[in-house]
Every structure is written in C-alpha cells, then in structure tokens.
RODO-2510 file (C-alpha; in nm, 4 decimals, decimal comma):
residues 249
     n   res          X          Y          Z
     1     m     8,9775    -4,8238    -5,0936
     2     i     8,7507    -4,7373    -5,3826
     3     r     8,4424    -4,8278    -5,1799
     4     r     8,5569    -4,6178    -4,8887
     5     c     8,6131    -4,3285    -5,1242
     6     r     8,2666    -4,3671    -5,2706
     7     s     8,1218    -4,3936    -4,9250
     8     s     8,3049    -4,0795    -4,8204
     9     s     8,1905    -3,8978    -5,1336
    10     l     7,8347    -4,0085    -5,0762
    11     t     7,8534    -3,8929    -4,7177
    12     r     7,9819    -3,5546    -4,8263
    13     l     7,7126    -3,5338    -5,0941
    14     c     7,4411    -3,6209    -4,8434
    15     a     7,5783    -3,3666    -4,6004
    16     v     7,5777    -3,0978    -4,8664
    17     t     7,2302    -3,1959    -4,9819
    18     l     7,0941    -3,1973    -4,6272
    19     g     7,2636    -2,8665    -4,5640
    20     v     7,0911    -2,7137    -4,8634
    21     l     6,7573    -2,8547    -4,7541
    22     w     6,8050    -2,7223    -4,4000
    23     l     6,8969    -2,3744    -4,5174
    24     s     6,6067    -2,3786    -4,7574
    25     g     6,3729    -2,4760    -4,4783
    26     c     6,4999    -2,1937    -4,2584
    27     t     6,4658    -1,9477    -4,5417
    28     t     6,1094    -2,0561    -4,6101
    29     t     6,0171    -2,0206    -4,2440
    30     t     6,1776    -1,6773    -4,2267
    31     l     5,9867    -1,5566    -4,5316
    32     e     5,6513    -1,6958    -4,4244
    33     q     5,6548    -1,5394    -4,0779
    34     p     5,6747    -1,1720    -4,1850
    35     t     5,4105    -1,2342    -4,4490
    36     r     5,1809    -1,3811    -4,1867
    37     t     5,2530    -1,0912    -3,9516
    38     a     5,1914    -0,8370    -4,2262
    39     d     4,8587    -1,0011    -4,3094
    40     l     4,7514    -0,9868    -3,9451
    41     d     4,8577    -0,6228    -3,9138
    42     q     4,6580    -0,5352    -4,2229
    43     a     4,3547    -0,7252    -4,0949
    44     l     4,3861    -0,5518    -3,7585
    45     k     4,3954    -0,2038    -3,9111
    46     l     4,1097    -0,2833    -4,1479
    47     n     3,8846    -0,4122    -3,8702
    48     v     3,9557    -0,1121    -3,6465
    49     t     3,8904     0,1293    -3,9332
    50     m     3,5676    -0,0442    -4,0308
    51     g     3,4585    -0,0609    -3,6679
    52     i     3,4964     0,3155    -3,6334
    53     e     3,3187     0,3759    -3,9643
    54     y     3,0242     0,1584    -3,8602
    55     m     3,0154     0,3435    -3,5278
    56     e     2,9985     0,6786    -3,7060
    57     q     2,7138     0,5443    -3,9196
    58     g     2,5245     0,4352    -3,6087
    59     n     2,5537     0,0647    -3,6881
    60     l     2,6832    -0,0326    -3,3462
    61     r     2,6297    -0,4066    -3,3873
    62     r     2,8507    -0,4243    -3,6942
    63     a     3,1002    -0,1953    -3,5235
    64     q     3,1232    -0,4387    -3,2335
    65     d     3,1721    -0,7314    -3,4710
    66     k     3,4702    -0,5604    -3,6323
    67     l     3,6247    -0,4548    -3,3028
    68     d     3,5787    -0,8045    -3,1612
    69     r     3,7778    -0,9345    -3,4562
    70     a     4,0464    -0,6686    -3,4111
    71     l     4,0889    -0,7500    -3,0431
    72     e     4,0952    -1,1199    -3,1238
    73     i     4,3921    -1,0529    -3,3527
    74     a     4,5694    -0,8204    -3,1073
    75     p     4,4139    -0,7989    -2,7585
    76     d     4,6526    -0,5229    -2,6483
    77     d     4,6481    -0,3037    -2,9590
    78     p     4,6030     0,0600    -2,8443
    79     g     4,3987     0,1611    -3,1484
    80     a     4,1560    -0,1268    -3,1066
    81     l     4,1287    -0,0649    -2,7319
    82     q     4,0546     0,3029    -2,7853
    83     a     3,7940     0,2257    -3,0515
    84     q     3,6267    -0,0177    -2,8124
    85     a     3,6285     0,2523    -2,5436
    86     l     3,4554     0,4924    -2,7826
    87     l     3,1954     0,2294    -2,8659
    88     y     3,1261     0,1621    -2,4985
    89     q     3,0974     0,5377    -2,4450
    90     r     2,8477     0,5570    -2,7297
    91     q     2,6465     0,2759    -2,5705
    92     g     2,6463     0,4426    -2,2287
    93     e     2,8699     0,1750    -2,0764
    94     t     3,0797     0,4282    -1,8887
    95     t     3,2625     0,1860    -1,6583
    96     h     3,3773    -0,0284    -1,9495
    97     a     3,4638     0,2802    -2,1552
    98     d     3,6842     0,4153    -1,8777
    99     r     3,8613     0,0826    -1,8404
   100     f     3,9348     0,0498    -2,2113
   101     f     4,0593     0,4086    -2,2391
   102     q     4,2986     0,3388    -1,9534
   103     r     4,4134     0,0141    -2,1131
   104     a     4,4825     0,1911    -2,4426
   105     l     4,6897     0,4586    -2,2693
   106     a     4,8724     0,2018    -2,0581
   107     e     4,9796     0,0278    -2,3786
   108     a     5,0699     0,3552    -2,5529
   109     p     5,1195     0,6522    -2,3166
   110     d     5,2044     0,8762    -2,6145
   111     f     4,8749     0,7982    -2,7924
   112     t     4,7637     1,1617    -2,7823
   113     r     4,4441     1,1195    -2,9816
   114     a     4,3255     0,8572    -2,7325
   115     r     4,4230     1,0835    -2,4424
   116     n     4,2231     1,3711    -2,5917
   117     n     3,9240     1,1414    -2,6402
   118     y     3,9599     1,0158    -2,2842
   119     a     3,9644     1,3759    -2,1621
   120     a     3,6423     1,4436    -2,3551
   121     f     3,4877     1,1340    -2,1963
   122     l     3,5888     1,2496    -1,8476
   123     f     3,4547     1,5999    -1,9166
   124     a     3,1195     1,4559    -2,0239
   125     q     3,1099     1,2564    -1,6994
   126     g     3,1596     1,5740    -1,4969
   127     r     3,5111     1,4713    -1,3941
   128     i     3,6479     1,8098    -1,4947
   129     e     3,9713     1,8121    -1,2979
   130     a     4,0696     1,4682    -1,4283
   131     s     3,9851     1,5833    -1,7800
   132     c     4,2111     1,8870    -1,7462
   133     e     4,4945     1,6677    -1,6204
   134     q     4,4708     1,4478    -1,9290
   135     l     4,4660     1,7511    -2,1579
   136     e     4,7645     1,9116    -1,9870
   137     r     4,9592     1,5957    -2,0551
   138     a     4,8320     1,5765    -2,4132
   139     t     4,9496     1,9301    -2,4935
   140     q     5,3077     1,8203    -2,4265
   141     d     5,3059     1,6232    -2,7518
   142     l     5,4828     1,8702    -2,9798
   143     k     5,4321     1,6497    -3,2855
   144     y     5,0544     1,6148    -3,2562
   145     d     4,8859     1,7416    -3,5713
   146     n     4,6168     1,9466    -3,3978
   147     r     4,7793     2,0917    -3,0879
   148     a     4,5626     2,4020    -3,1197
   149     q     4,2564     2,1885    -3,0537
   150     l     4,4227     2,0364    -2,7477
   151     y     4,4870     2,3822    -2,6032
   152     t     4,1327     2,4888    -2,6916
   153     n     3,9905     2,1891    -2,5085
   154     l     4,2203     2,2573    -2,2142
   155     g     4,1045     2,6195    -2,2010
   156     i     3,7388     2,5128    -2,2025
   157     c     3,8147     2,2622    -1,9276
   158     q     3,9986     2,5194    -1,7153
   159     r     3,7145     2,7675    -1,7634
   160     e     3,4737     2,5040    -1,6347
   161     l     3,6937     2,4678    -1,3260
   162     g     3,6738     2,8444    -1,2755
   163     d     4,0422     2,9064    -1,3439
   164     l     3,9891     3,1881    -1,5933
   165     q     4,3511     3,3009    -1,5951
   166     a     4,4746     2,9554    -1,6940
   167     a     4,1893     2,9218    -1,9432
   168     r     4,2812     3,2505    -2,1087
   169     a     4,6468     3,1454    -2,1351
   170     s     4,5551     2,8112    -2,2944
   171     l     4,3144     2,9691    -2,5426
   172     e     4,5640     3,2362    -2,6430
   173     r     4,8217     2,9614    -2,6921
   174     a     4,5744     2,7843    -2,9203
   175     q     4,5267     3,1047    -3,1205
   176     a     4,9022     3,1462    -3,1554
   177     i     4,9264     2,7962    -3,3032
   178     d     4,6186     2,8330    -3,5247
   179     p     4,4708     3,1834    -3,5579
   180     r     4,1711     3,0403    -3,7468
   181     n     4,0571     2,8172    -3,4614
   182     a     3,7088     2,9647    -3,4242
   183     r     3,6180     2,8086    -3,0908
   184     t     3,8957     2,9925    -2,9089
   185     y     3,7430     3,3304    -2,9995
   186     l     3,3992     3,2336    -2,8720
   187     t     3,5341     3,0986    -2,5435
   188     l     3,7574     3,4015    -2,4906
   189     a     3,4567     3,6234    -2,5645
   190     q     3,2636     3,4388    -2,2934
   191     i     3,5508     3,4846    -2,0480
   192     n     3,5851     3,8548    -2,1284
   193     h     3,2111     3,9054    -2,0854
   194     a     3,2198     3,7241    -1,7504
   195     q     3,4987     3,9584    -1,6394
   196     g     3,3097     4,2687    -1,7537
   197     n     3,5255     4,3421    -2,0582
   198     d     3,2400     4,3612    -2,3080
   199     e     3,4275     4,5626    -2,5705
   200     r     3,6897     4,2928    -2,6016
   201     a     3,4219     4,0238    -2,5758
   202     w     3,2352     4,1779    -2,8698
   203     e     3,5529     4,1881    -3,0808
   204     q     3,6226     3,8224    -3,0086
   205     l     3,2633     3,7298    -3,0873
   206     q     3,2753     3,9078    -3,4226
   207     t     3,5907     3,7154    -3,5145
   208     f     3,4165     3,3921    -3,4215
   209     i     3,1184     3,4805    -3,6425
   210     r     3,3470     3,5659    -3,9328
   211     l     3,5278     3,2319    -3,9058
   212     a     3,2433     2,9963    -3,8220
   213     g     2,9128     3,1765    -3,8590
   214     m     2,6588     3,2237    -3,5832
   215     n     2,5235     2,9491    -3,3588
   216     p     2,2915     2,9451    -3,0542
   217     e     2,5814     2,9847    -2,8115
   218     g     2,7041     3,2889    -3,0021
   219     l     2,3537     3,4369    -3,0207
   220     r     2,3067     3,4008    -2,6462
   221     l     2,6389     3,5712    -2,5824
   222     a     2,5581     3,8520    -2,8276
   223     q     2,2258     3,9102    -2,6524
   224     r     2,3968     3,9238    -2,3116
   225     i     2,6687     4,1612    -2,4284
   226     a     2,4092     4,3930    -2,5835
   227     s     2,2067     4,3871    -2,2613
   228     a     2,5185     4,4615    -2,0547
   229     r     2,5867     4,7601    -2,2789
   230     g     2,2325     4,8855    -2,2310
   231     d     2,1487     4,8308    -2,5987
   232     a     1,7941     4,6968    -2,5669
   233     v     1,7243     4,7073    -2,9411
   234     t     2,0255     4,4927    -3,0316
   235     a     1,9577     4,2602    -2,7383
   236     a     1,5994     4,2093    -2,8601
   237     f     1,7239     4,1451    -3,2134
   238     y     1,9568     3,8673    -3,1015
   239     s     1,6898     3,7273    -2,8727
   240     r     1,4536     3,6938    -3,1704
   241     q     1,7323     3,5398    -3,3772
   242     l     1,7902     3,2846    -3,1039
   243     d     1,4196     3,1989    -3,0840
   244     e     1,4063     3,1492    -3,4602
   245     y     1,7232     2,9419    -3,4583
   246     e     1,6056     2,7121    -3,1805
   247     g     1,2574     2,6865    -3,3295
   248     a     1,3848     2,5866    -3,6727
   249     p     1,3088     2,2256    -3,7758
***
C-alpha cells in the first residue's frame, strides 16, 4: 500500500513537473516568435529606408543591395516593392518599374503615395489618361497628408489631356485645401492665358512669384502675357530675364 502510494505520488509529481515544463516551453516559444517578427520588421524598414536614401544620393548599386535584402525578408511588402519600382524607373527599366508599381498597389490598394508615384511614372511615359485615372483614385484618400498636391498633379494631368474645365476644378480644389500651394497658381495662370483671360492670368502669376519666386516657366508665361497685352517693353524685359536665367551656369 505504501509503495503504491509513493508510486502514485511520484506519478502526480512527474505529471506536475512535466506540465510545468510543457507550459514553460510554450511560453518560451510564444515570446521568441514576436521578438523574431519584430526584428524582421525593423530590418525590413531599415533596408527600405536606406535603399531610398542611397537612391536619392545616386548610389544605385548600394540602393539595390538594400532593396534586395528588404525583398528577401518580405517579398510582398508594398513599401519595398514601390521602392524597387522607383529604382527601376531611375535606371530606365520602365517595364520592370511598371510591374513593381502594380505589384505594390495590388498588395496595398490604399497606398496613396505609391499610387501618386505610379501616376508620375505614367505621366513621364506619355500615358496621360492612365496617369489621370490613378490620380483621380488617389484623391479619394481623405486622410492623405498632402491631398493638395494630389489635386495639383491631377489638374496638370487633365490640362495635358486638354480638359481645361476639369483641370481648373482640380487646381481650385487644391488651392482650397492649401492656399500656399504655389504650383496651382502657375498652372491656373497658364490655363487663363490659353483661354485669353490675361488679366486673371497675370494675377495668378504674381501670386506664384510671391510664393515661390520666378523660374523659367514663369518667365516664359510673363513674356507671353505681356506680348498678348501689346506691352513690348515688358515682354522684352522678361525675354532678357529668361535668356539670363537659362544662360546661368
């Protein structure tokens, strides 16, 4: 009887001990997994960030090394895919760039920054209508930090398509969101000049100059507006300014 009791006690003790070991093992596994995941997430973000920084510095080889590592960690990460698309675009690999932009947006349809960058890529390729479609979708993101820029880009895109009414509406929407968005004033000035409204065009141009200073595009427009008004002296002045600007080292 005593032996059976000891045996039973030992069995219970072993069961308790094994139970503790099992729970401990589960706990250890549970703790290690998030730590491992967190480390990978941090490495992913770091490699994408460094890849973009190297790209901006013109060190495309190092940029590719970092993005290769990021995509090795997470082949379907939208941020890494978009960064790779930008790198391919920089290298002139337009087919690959297009494919990676589309992959990034397939993984994250609400990735508005990537959609805006894809629209810019399409615009540069002369695919204006497709670019406008991407921008129209991007402007629906009410939480995007720089919606004014999205509407500005959309207005420029619509102007390129020849839809001046839609372009004007988009640019005025951009101004309503951010009245200090200089580009909207220049583009609206160009539209007004094209439609023969040079008084309004001049007002818009002056606002642009006040916000951003003069640039060659603004000088050309100023020269054209002055010529349209019959002001040869002012037109000649801006023409000389443009020559000096473009001839500067």
